[in-house]
C-alpha positions as CSV (number, residue, x, y, z in Angstrom):
1,D,-7.5,7.3,-2.7
2,I,-4.0,7.5,-1.2
3,T,-2.3,7.0,2.1
4,R,1.2,7.8,3.1
5,T,2.8,7.4,6.5
6,I,5.5,10.0,7.3
7,A,7.9,10.1,10.2
8,M,7.0,12.6,13.0
9,G,10.0,12.9,15.2
10,T,12.6,10.1,15.3
11,P,11.2,6.7,14.4
12,T,12.5,3.7,16.4
13,F,14.1,0.6,14.7
14,E,10.9,-1.3,15.4
15,M,8.8,1.4,13.5
16,K,11.3,1.3,10.6
17,D,11.2,-2.5,10.5
18,A,7.4,-2.6,10.4
19,F,7.3,0.2,7.8
20,T,9.8,-1.6,5.6
21,R,7.8,-4.8,5.8
22,V,4.7,-3.0,4.8
23,L,6.6,-1.4,1.9
24,K,7.9,-4.8,0.8
25,G,4.3,-6.1,0.7
26,M,3.1,-3.0,-1.3
27,I,5.9,-3.5,-3.8
28,A,5.2,-7.2,-4.1
29,V,1.6,-6.5,-5.2
30,S,2.8,-3.7,-7.5
31,M,5.3,-6.0,-9.2
32,A,2.9,-9.0,-9.4
33,R,2.5,-10.9,-12.6
34,F,-0.3,-13.4,-12.6
35,P,-2.4,-15.6,-15.0
36,K,-5.8,-14.4,-16.2
37,G,-8.5,-15.8,-14.0
38,V,-6.6,-15.1,-10.7
39,A,-8.8,-13.4,-8.0
40,G,-7.8,-10.9,-5.4
41,R,-7.7,-13.6,-2.7
42,D,-4.8,-15.2,-4.7
43,L,-2.7,-12.0,-4.4
44,D,-3.6,-10.9,-0.8
45,A,-0.8,-13.0,0.8
46,L,1.9,-11.2,-1.3
47,A,1.3,-8.1,0.8
48,R,1.1,-9.9,4.1
49,F,4.1,-12.3,3.7
50,P,6.8,-9.8,4.9
51,L,4.7,-9.0,8.0
52,W,3.9,-12.7,8.6
53,Q,7.6,-13.4,8.8
54,A,7.8,-11.2,11.8
55,G,4.6,-12.4,13.4
56,Y,2.6,-9.4,12.3
57,D,-0.6,-8.9,10.2
58,F,-3.3,-6.4,9.5
59,D,-7.0,-6.8,9.9
60,H,-8.3,-5.3,6.6
61,G,-8.2,-6.3,3.0
62,T,-5.1,-5.4,1.1
63,G,-7.1,-3.4,-1.5
64,H,-10.6,-2.5,-2.7
65,G,-12.1,-1.6,-6.0
66,V,-12.3,2.0,-7.3
67,G,-14.8,2.0,-10.1
68,S,-16.8,4.0,-12.6
69,F,-18.2,6.5,-10.0
70,L,-14.7,7.1,-8.6
71,C,-15.9,6.1,-5.2
72,V,-13.8,4.3,-2.7
73,H,-14.6,0.7,-1.6
74,E,-16.4,0.0,-4.8
75,G,-16.6,-3.5,-6.0
76,P,-16.8,-6.2,-7.1
77,Q,-13.0,-6.3,-7.4
78,R,-10.7,-6.3,-4.3
79,I,-7.5,-7.8,-3.0
80,S,-8.7,-9.6,0.0
81,R,-8.8,-13.1,1.5
82,A,-12.6,-13.1,0.8
83,S,-12.4,-12.0,-2.9
84,M,-13.6,-14.6,-5.4
85,V,-13.8,-12.1,-8.4
86,P,-11.2,-12.7,-11.1
87,L,-9.2,-9.6,-11.9
88,I,-9.6,-8.3,-15.5
89,K,-7.9,-5.7,-17.6
90,G,-9.1,-2.2,-16.7
91,M,-10.1,-2.8,-13.1
92,I,-8.7,-0.2,-10.7
93,L,-7.9,-1.2,-7.1
94,S,-6.1,0.2,-4.1
95,N,-2.9,-1.5,-2.9
96,E,-2.8,-0.6,0.8
97,P,-1.1,-3.0,3.2
98,G,-0.6,-1.7,6.7
99,Y,0.5,-2.4,10.3
100,Y,-1.0,-1.0,13.5
101,R,0.3,-1.2,17.0
102,E,-2.5,0.1,19.3
103,G,-1.4,3.2,21.3
104,E,2.0,3.3,19.6
105,F,2.0,3.7,15.9
106,G,0.3,2.9,12.6
107,I,1.6,2.4,9.1
108,R,-0.2,2.3,5.7
109,I,1.2,2.8,2.3
110,E,-1.4,3.1,-0.4
111,N,-1.4,3.5,-4.2
112,L,-4.0,3.0,-6.8
113,I,-3.2,0.3,-9.4
114,A,-4.9,-0.7,-12.7
115,V,-5.0,-4.3,-14.0
116,Q,-3.3,-4.4,-17.4
117,T,-2.2,-7.1,-19.9
118,A,1.4,-8.2,-19.1
119,P,3.9,-8.5,-21.9
120,Q,4.2,-12.0,-23.4
121,M,7.0,-14.3,-22.1
122,G,7.5,-17.8,-21.1
123,D,5.0,-20.1,-22.7
124,D,2.9,-17.2,-23.9
125,R,0.2,-17.9,-21.3
126,P,-2.1,-14.8,-21.0
127,M,-0.8,-12.9,-18.0
128,L,-1.9,-9.7,-16.2
129,S,0.1,-7.2,-14.1
130,F,-0.5,-3.8,-12.5
131,E,0.1,-0.3,-13.6
132,T,0.7,2.2,-10.8
133,L,-1.6,5.2,-11.0
134,T,-0.5,7.1,-7.9
135,Y,2.6,9.2,-7.8
136,T,3.5,10.5,-4.3
137,P,6.9,10.0,-2.6
138,I,7.4,7.4,0.0
139,D,9.2,8.6,3.2
140,R,12.7,7.1,2.8
141,R,13.6,8.0,6.4
142,L,11.4,5.1,7.4
143,I,13.0,2.4,5.2
144,I,15.7,0.0,6.3
145,A,17.4,-0.3,2.9
146,D,19.2,-3.5,3.7
147,M,15.9,-5.3,4.1
148,L,15.0,-4.6,0.5
149,T,16.0,-7.0,-2.3
150,P,17.7,-5.6,-5.4
151,D,14.4,-5.9,-7.3
152,E,12.5,-4.0,-4.6
153,R,15.1,-1.3,-4.5
154,D,15.0,-1.0,-8.3
155,W,11.2,-0.7,-8.2
156,L,11.4,2.0,-5.5
157,N,14.0,4.0,-7.3
158,R,12.0,3.8,-10.6
159,Y,8.9,4.8,-8.7
160,H,10.6,7.8,-7.2
161,L,12.0,8.8,-10.6
162,Q,8.5,8.7,-12.1
163,V,7.2,10.7,-9.2
164,H,9.8,13.4,-9.9
165,E,9.2,13.3,-13.7
166,K,5.4,13.6,-13.3
167,L,5.3,16.2,-10.5
168,A,8.4,18.4,-10.7
169,D,7.0,20.9,-13.3
170,F,3.8,21.3,-11.3
171,V,5.2,22.2,-7.8
172,S,7.2,25.1,-6.3
173,S,10.9,25.2,-6.8
174,D,11.4,24.3,-3.1
175,A,9.2,21.3,-3.6
176,A,10.9,20.3,-6.8
177,T,14.3,20.5,-5.0
178,W,12.8,18.3,-2.2
179,L,11.6,15.8,-4.9
180,S,15.0,15.6,-6.4
């Protein structure tokens, strides 16, 4: 389960602003580190916060479970205001914030992520984090780079490096050049 928004024609500043806010939310969830026992409802606001700052929101959950049958929208796990199920190691979820302006444009950036044990630090409290499972480029033409924090830029650069490393040997030479 994956979604990518790509630019068709010349995007407006408003489109780029909304896209960058959606990206910031997707990165926030991807980078999340949280105590064992946290439910998806506790992480949902991470994806929405950059949009909320501009008076925007989206009307779906941030993510849903993908389970043993590899079906989409499989529970019980999800990242949603309604999710009460604690996330545990091995659960797979989508991370798919979006923004939609009826009759004008829509944005969604979606990766699959797996709950994993986070490295120990601090007071050695048991913590979890996410491993990204999806490797598909994100359209940089839609990003306002100055809106990204250094940590968000680092995440995006590492992500694109991993995309290149995992895919370059399996695509045509033209596609590999484009990935570079």
